[in-house]
RODODO-273987 format. One record per residue: x, y, z of N, C-alpha, C in turn; residue number from 1. Coordinates in steps of 0.001 Angstrom, whole numbers, plus 500000, padded with zeros to 6 digits. Example, Ala and Ser with C-alpha at 12.3 -4.5 7.8 and 13.67 -1.06 7.14 Angstrom:
BEGIN
n.east | n.north | n.up | ca.east | ca.north | ca.up | c.east | c.north | c.up | resi
513190 | 494310 | 507800 | 512300 | 495500 | 507800 | 513200 | 496700 | 507800 | 1 $
512850 | 497750 | 507080 | 513670 | 498940 | 507140 | 512900 | 500030 | 507870 | 2 $
***
This chain:
BEGIN
n.east | n.north | n.up | ca.east | ca.north | ca.up | c.east | c.north | c.up | resi
239230 | 325227 | 788080 | 238754 | 326239 | 787150 | 239930 | 326938 | 786486 | 1 $
239806 | 327154 | 785227 | 240869 | 327872 | 784451 | 240413 | 329275 | 784144 | 2 $
241298 | 330200 | 784567 | 241085 | 331612 | 784278 | 242170 | 332005 | 783291 | 3 $
241818 | 332603 | 782161 | 242807 | 332861 | 781089 | 243285 | 334242 | 781009 | 4 $
242601 | 335228 | 781573 | 243024 | 336634 | 781438 | 242989 | 337303 | 782813 | 5 $
243704 | 338403 | 782963 | 243657 | 339136 | 784186 | 242241 | 339594 | 784561 | 6 $
241457 | 339907 | 783526 | 240087 | 340340 | 783748 | 239223 | 339217 | 784354 | 7 $
239457 | 337996 | 783878 | 238768 | 336838 | 784474 | 239164 | 336604 | 785889 | 8 $
240436 | 336783 | 786204 | 240912 | 336683 | 787619 | 240236 | 337724 | 788446 | 9 $
240211 | 338927 | 787962 | 239557 | 340042 | 788683 | 238100 | 339708 | 788978 | 10 $
237334 | 339337 | 787957 | 235940 | 339006 | 788143 | 235692 | 337877 | 789133 | 11 $
236559 | 336864 | 789043 | 236443 | 335676 | 789918 | 236731 | 336134 | 791399 | 12 $
237765 | 336894 | 791600 | 238096 | 337279 | 792993 | 237044 | 338220 | 793514 | 13 $
236542 | 339103 | 792695 | 235454 | 339966 | 793137 | 234218 | 339208 | 793541 | 14 $
233840 | 338251 | 792752 | 232675 | 337422 | 792993 | 232764 | 336593 | 794249 | 15 $
233929 | 335897 | 794419 | 234105 | 334982 | 795549 | 234722 | 335594 | 796750 | 16 $
235557 | 336618 | 796578 | 236230 | 337186 | 797714 | 235482 | 338276 | 798485 | 17 $
234610 | 338909 | 797812 | 233883 | 340040 | 798466 | 232516 | 339643 | 798990 | 18 $
232117 | 338434 | 798734 | 230826 | 337986 | 799240 | 230871 | 337631 | 800725 | 19 $
232050 | 337343 | 801239 | 232213 | 336930 | 802608 | 232122 | 335415 | 802847 | 20 $
231868 | 334701 | 801779 | 231765 | 333253 | 801884 | 233116 | 332624 | 802140 | 21 $
234096 | 333140 | 801448 | 235503 | 332693 | 801631 | 236369 | 333773 | 802246 | 22 $
237114 | 333449 | 803332 | 237988 | 334412 | 803921 | 239179 | 334692 | 803046 | 23 $
239720 | 333673 | 802397 | 240920 | 333801 | 801548 | 240688 | 333177 | 800167 | 24 $
241108 | 333936 | 799157 | 241091 | 333426 | 797789 | 242528 | 333489 | 797273 | 25 $
242980 | 332384 | 796697 | 244280 | 332340 | 796035 | 244101 | 331859 | 794639 | 26 $
244737 | 332574 | 793704 | 244734 | 332145 | 792269 | 246194 | 331830 | 792015 | 27 $
246374 | 330616 | 791482 | 247716 | 330170 | 791098 | 247852 | 329881 | 789635 | 28 $
249080 | 329827 | 789152 | 249295 | 329393 | 787788 | 249426 | 327882 | 787749 | 29 $
249736 | 327339 | 786624 | 249794 | 325874 | 786457 | 250947 | 325235 | 787257 | 30 $
251875 | 326055 | 787660 | 252982 | 325549 | 788504 | 252755 | 325858 | 789995 | 31 $
251569 | 326244 | 790354 | 251180 | 326494 | 791765 | 251863 | 327772 | 792346 | 32 $
252362 | 328648 | 791478 | 252854 | 329941 | 791937 | 251662 | 330891 | 792081 | 33 $
251667 | 331618 | 793218 | 250501 | 332526 | 793473 | 250533 | 333678 | 792505 | 34 $
249411 | 333929 | 791883 | 249243 | 335028 | 790932 | 248493 | 336171 | 791659 | 35 $
247421 | 335864 | 792355 | 246613 | 336871 | 793053 | 246159 | 336210 | 794399 | 36 $
246188 | 337074 | 795449 | 245660 | 336612 | 796717 | 244746 | 337753 | 797256 | 37 $
243634 | 337256 | 797818 | 242678 | 338210 | 798495 | 242304 | 337644 | 799827 | 38 $
242428 | 338449 | 800898 | 242071 | 338046 | 802259 | 241043 | 339058 | 802779 | 39 $
239990 | 338544 | 803297 | 238879 | 339382 | 803842 | 238448 | 340445 | 802867 | 40 $
238337 | 340117 | 801583 | 237865 | 341029 | 800554 | 238826 | 342098 | 800113 | 41 $
240116 | 341961 | 800572 | 241173 | 342931 | 800196 | 242279 | 342197 | 799477 | 42 $
242760 | 342816 | 798400 | 243860 | 342226 | 797653 | 245171 | 342413 | 798501 | 43 $
245949 | 341291 | 798571 | 247218 | 341353 | 799312 | 248387 | 341079 | 798370 | 44 $
248130 | 340532 | 797198 | 249109 | 340192 | 796247 | 248477 | 340149 | 794847 | 45 $
249071 | 340628 | 793860 | 250312 | 341361 | 793743 | 250197 | 342775 | 794211 | 46 $
251356 | 343430 | 794431 | 251342 | 344802 | 794910 | 250489 | 345721 | 794112 | 47 $
250557 | 345550 | 792759 | 249785 | 346436 | 791876 | 248288 | 346402 | 792110 | 48 $
247794 | 345238 | 792618 | 246389 | 345117 | 792791 | 245863 | 345663 | 794112 | 49 $
246801 | 346024 | 795051 | 246388 | 346578 | 796316 | 245667 | 347904 | 796164 | 50 $
245953 | 348608 | 795081 | 245241 | 349869 | 794795 | 243754 | 349645 | 794549 | 51 $
243367 | 348402 | 794198 | 241958 | 348102 | 793958 | 241181 | 348030 | 795247 | 52 $
241840 | 347965 | 796367 | 241135 | 347944 | 797670 | 240508 | 349282 | 797941 | 53 $
240908 | 350331 | 797252 | 240423 | 351677 | 797519 | 239067 | 351910 | 796843 | 54 $
238797 | 351173 | 795767 | 237613 | 351398 | 795056 | 237252 | 350204 | 794167 | 55 $
236108 | 350265 | 793558 | 235618 | 349141 | 792747 | 235540 | 349462 | 791281 | 56 $
236190 | 350515 | 790848 | 236072 | 350940 | 789487 | 236680 | 349956 | 788512 | 57 $
235973 | 349629 | 787444 | 236427 | 348699 | 786436 | 237670 | 349278 | 785726 | 58 $
237746 | 350593 | 785562 | 238878 | 351194 | 784911 | 240203 | 350882 | 785652 | 59 $
240173 | 351078 | 787000 | 241358 | 350799 | 787796 | 241703 | 349327 | 787726 | 60 $
240702 | 348440 | 787699 | 240939 | 347008 | 787647 | 241710 | 346671 | 786346 | 61 $
241227 | 347239 | 785247 | 241886 | 346971 | 783937 | 243305 | 347405 | 783938 | 62 $
243616 | 348617 | 784500 | 244971 | 349109 | 784544 | 245846 | 348198 | 785448 | 63 $
245334 | 347787 | 786606 | 246174 | 346931 | 787441 | 246357 | 345544 | 786780 | 64 $
245313 | 345028 | 786207 | 245395 | 343718 | 785566 | 246416 | 343768 | 784444 | 65 $
246399 | 344866 | 783619 | 247386 | 344988 | 782540 | 248804 | 345094 | 783072 | 66 $
248990 | 345872 | 784134 | 250344 | 345979 | 784737 | 250838 | 344633 | 785225 | 67 $
249987 | 343854 | 785844 | 250365 | 342525 | 786343 | 250715 | 341621 | 785189 | 68 $
249922 | 341634 | 784184 | 250099 | 340767 | 782979 | 251461 | 341108 | 782330 | 69 $
251780 | 342387 | 782230 | 253008 | 342810 | 781555 | 254190 | 342411 | 782402 | 70 $
254048 | 342358 | 783743 | 255168 | 342077 | 784598 | 255373 | 340604 | 784855 | 71 $
254509 | 339783 | 784237 | 254542 | 338292 | 784469 | 255611 | 337715 | 783560 | 72 $
256762 | 337311 | 784107 | 257869 | 336766 | 783328 | 257651 | 335312 | 782899 | 73 $
256793 | 334614 | 783590 | 256652 | 333196 | 783317 | 255867 | 332924 | 782040 | 74 $
255029 | 333828 | 781634 | 254176 | 333618 | 780471 | 253029 | 332719 | 780716 | 75 $
252838 | 332285 | 781986 | 251784 | 331343 | 782286 | 250458 | 332192 | 782530 | 76 $
249371 | 331589 | 782305 | 248050 | 332208 | 782583 | 247575 | 331590 | 783895 | 77 $
246651 | 332337 | 784540 | 246129 | 331825 | 785834 | 245210 | 330646 | 785601 | 78 $
***
């Protein structure tokens, strides 16, 4: 599956990571570098996304996703 924006990554991890069906979710870029990791419904990577474990607000998700996208030096999408 191809996810093109940080918002798509967020929605995907929320859908699949918080249902309890999968213990661990990893999103990688085209070079297999980890972009986002969620374990037991909690974000563990990147550091900026750990704040999303405190709440489910879409506003916080957008801010964290934007921060991650701006800090991505590779220019690759998830």
